[in-house]
Each structure stands twice: as structure tokens, then as C-alpha cells.
Residue frames relative to the residue before (quaternion, step in Angstrom):
aa qw qx qy qz dx dy dz
M 1.0000 0.0000 0.0000 0.0000 0.00 0.00 0.00
T 0.3585 -0.7647 0.4838 0.2294 3.65 -0.51 0.99
N 0.6786 -0.4597 0.3872 0.4223 3.64 -1.29 0.27
K 0.6635 0.4928 -0.3448 0.4450 3.57 0.76 -0.67
D 0.6556 0.4989 -0.3393 0.4541 3.58 0.94 -0.90
K 0.6309 0.5164 -0.3422 0.4671 3.68 1.07 -0.88
F 0.6263 0.5319 -0.3361 0.4603 3.65 0.96 -0.74
I 0.6966 0.4704 -0.2877 0.4590 3.54 0.76 -0.96
Q 0.5850 0.5169 -0.3754 0.4996 3.74 1.11 -0.60
L 0.6793 0.4871 -0.3554 0.4182 3.57 0.70 -1.16
V 0.8182 0.2790 -0.2137 0.4551 3.76 0.51 -0.87
S 0.3595 0.7594 -0.4485 0.3049 3.67 1.24 0.23
G 0.4761 -0.6635 0.4668 0.3394 3.64 1.04 -0.64
E 0.5629 0.5958 -0.4156 0.3943 3.55 1.24 -0.31
D 0.4878 -0.6773 0.4588 0.3047 3.55 -1.08 0.70
N 0.0076 -0.8518 0.5211 -0.0534 3.45 -0.11 1.35
R 0.5251 -0.6561 0.3899 0.3764 3.70 1.30 0.45
T 0.2513 0.7737 -0.5461 0.1999 3.65 0.94 0.59
L 0.7009 0.5070 -0.2461 0.4371 3.33 0.79 -1.17
A 0.5932 0.5736 -0.2878 0.4860 3.46 1.07 -1.02
D 0.7082 0.4827 -0.2528 0.4490 3.63 0.75 -1.08
V 0.6873 0.4644 -0.2962 0.4734 3.55 0.98 -0.83
K 0.5721 0.5286 -0.3754 0.5024 3.69 1.10 -0.51
K 0.6457 0.5394 -0.3241 0.4325 3.59 0.84 -0.85
R 0.6824 0.4807 -0.2648 0.4828 3.47 0.89 -1.10
I 0.6103 0.5389 -0.3384 0.4719 3.66 0.98 -0.69
K 0.6505 0.4943 -0.2985 0.4934 3.67 0.89 -1.06
N 0.6325 0.5472 -0.3295 0.4381 3.63 0.89 -0.96
R 0.6850 0.5471 -0.2555 0.4077 3.53 0.89 -1.19
A 0.6471 0.5009 -0.3043 0.4876 3.54 1.19 -0.72
M 0.6631 0.4820 -0.3176 0.4766 3.64 1.07 -0.85
L 0.6273 0.4936 -0.3588 0.4839 3.66 1.03 -0.57
R 0.6427 0.4903 -0.3683 0.4592 3.63 0.90 -0.59
E 0.6016 0.5472 -0.3191 0.4866 3.59 1.01 -0.69
S 0.6692 0.4911 -0.2938 0.4740 3.51 0.78 -0.99
H 0.6514 0.5290 -0.2912 0.4595 3.64 0.91 -0.90
Q 0.6832 0.4172 -0.3136 0.5107 3.65 0.93 -0.82
T 0.5598 0.5665 -0.4093 0.4452 3.67 0.92 -0.47
A 0.6743 0.5639 -0.2384 0.4129 3.42 0.90 -1.13
L 0.6599 0.5242 -0.2507 0.4764 3.44 1.07 -0.96
K 0.6542 0.5370 -0.2920 0.4454 3.46 1.07 -1.07
V 0.6663 0.4724 -0.3035 0.4906 3.61 0.96 -1.07
L 0.6588 0.4919 -0.3551 0.4449 3.78 0.75 -0.62
M 0.6384 0.5014 -0.3369 0.4770 3.57 1.05 -0.71
K 0.6853 0.4676 -0.3082 0.4656 3.64 0.92 -0.74
L 0.5539 0.5525 -0.3864 0.4885 3.61 1.11 -0.57
D 0.6442 0.5313 -0.3248 0.4441 3.56 0.72 -0.92
D 0.6834 0.5615 -0.2422 0.3987 3.45 0.89 -1.17
F 0.7364 0.3792 -0.1636 0.5358 3.38 1.08 -0.97
G 0.4293 -0.7295 0.4395 0.3006 3.63 1.13 -0.34
W 0.4143 0.7383 -0.3914 0.3606 3.37 1.47 0.48
S 0.3727 -0.6931 0.5765 0.2198 3.50 -1.27 0.49
Q 0.6309 -0.5314 0.3627 0.4335 3.62 -1.04 0.40
K 0.6114 0.5364 -0.3195 0.4862 3.56 1.18 -0.51
D 0.6165 0.4773 -0.3464 0.5217 3.67 0.93 -0.47
L 0.6598 0.4689 -0.3275 0.4873 3.66 0.80 -0.73
A 0.6610 0.5011 -0.3387 0.4442 3.66 0.82 -0.68
K 0.6574 0.5162 -0.2948 0.4631 3.48 1.17 -0.67
A 0.6469 0.5381 -0.2583 0.4746 3.44 1.05 -0.81
M 0.7375 0.3714 -0.2095 0.5237 3.52 1.13 -0.79
E 0.4171 -0.7422 0.4494 0.2705 3.56 1.25 0.00
V 0.5345 0.5814 -0.4267 0.4406 3.50 1.06 0.95
T 0.5988 -0.5513 0.3763 0.4427 3.75 -1.08 0.12
P 0.5424 -0.5751 0.4480 0.4176 3.63 -1.02 0.46
Q 0.5801 0.5818 -0.3992 0.4071 3.66 1.06 -0.43
Q 0.6106 0.5559 -0.3364 0.4528 3.58 1.20 -0.69
I 0.6416 0.5222 -0.3027 0.4732 3.52 1.00 -0.77
T 0.6253 0.5421 -0.3110 0.4674 3.44 1.00 -0.95
K 0.6957 0.4498 -0.3359 0.4482 3.69 0.86 -0.70
I 0.5993 0.5530 -0.3294 0.4759 3.49 1.21 -0.71
V 0.7345 0.4631 -0.2443 0.4317 3.57 0.75 -0.97
S 0.6488 0.4987 -0.3012 0.4895 3.53 1.23 -0.56
G 0.4770 -0.6875 0.4130 0.3594 3.53 1.28 -0.42
E 0.4183 0.6975 -0.4723 0.3398 3.47 1.33 0.13
E 0.8293 0.0667 0.0138 0.5547 3.66 0.80 -0.57
G 0.4563 -0.6975 0.5022 0.2304 3.46 -1.07 0.94
R 0.6227 -0.4332 0.4103 0.5062 3.52 -1.27 -0.50
N 0.1963 -0.7320 0.6323 0.1607 3.52 -1.23 0.40
G 0.7886 -0.3123 0.2566 0.4634 3.66 -1.29 -0.19
S 0.7633 0.3812 -0.2731 0.4445 3.62 0.69 -0.89
T 0.6655 0.4441 -0.3481 0.4885 3.66 1.07 -0.43
D 0.5481 0.6953 -0.3600 0.2940 3.54 1.17 -0.78
S 0.6778 0.4864 -0.2513 0.4906 3.45 1.07 -1.32
N 0.6536 0.5058 -0.3584 0.4342 3.81 1.00 -0.55
F 0.5764 0.5735 -0.3836 0.4378 3.62 1.18 -0.50
């Protein structure tokens, strides 16, 4: 599809889900921002305590992979890890 075709589709008045897509990206951006903030807090606390991610995983009774996801910002906290924090 050419840029001209995309433009015509955009202004044609047809329901092309543009607004829904934008809202979804905005919501996702907020979740990503929260995940990154959580990751930064976890890393700072690990440094304060002198713990490794493996130590934290053991203390929280979750897998090291779960801690890696949280620390990398890929995933925020969920119900099971939230109570452990």
C-alpha cells in the first residue's frame, strides 16, 4: 500500500480502527513505563542489600527467570509477586 493509499484510507471516514490502535499504544506505553520503574526500584534494592537476582528469586519463592523478566522491564509485577514485594 502506498503512502497515498494510506492517507486516503485515513481521511476517507471509514472506520479503520485508528483511534482504537492509538488508545492501545497509549495504554501499552503507560504499562511499559510502570514496568521500567519497577525494574529500576528492584535493581536499586538489590544493590542496597548486596543481593543477586537469584537471591531475590529464592526469597520470593519465584523462578530466577521471573526476576529476570521484572528486572529487564519486560514484565511488571503480578498478583503472585506483588504480595512478596
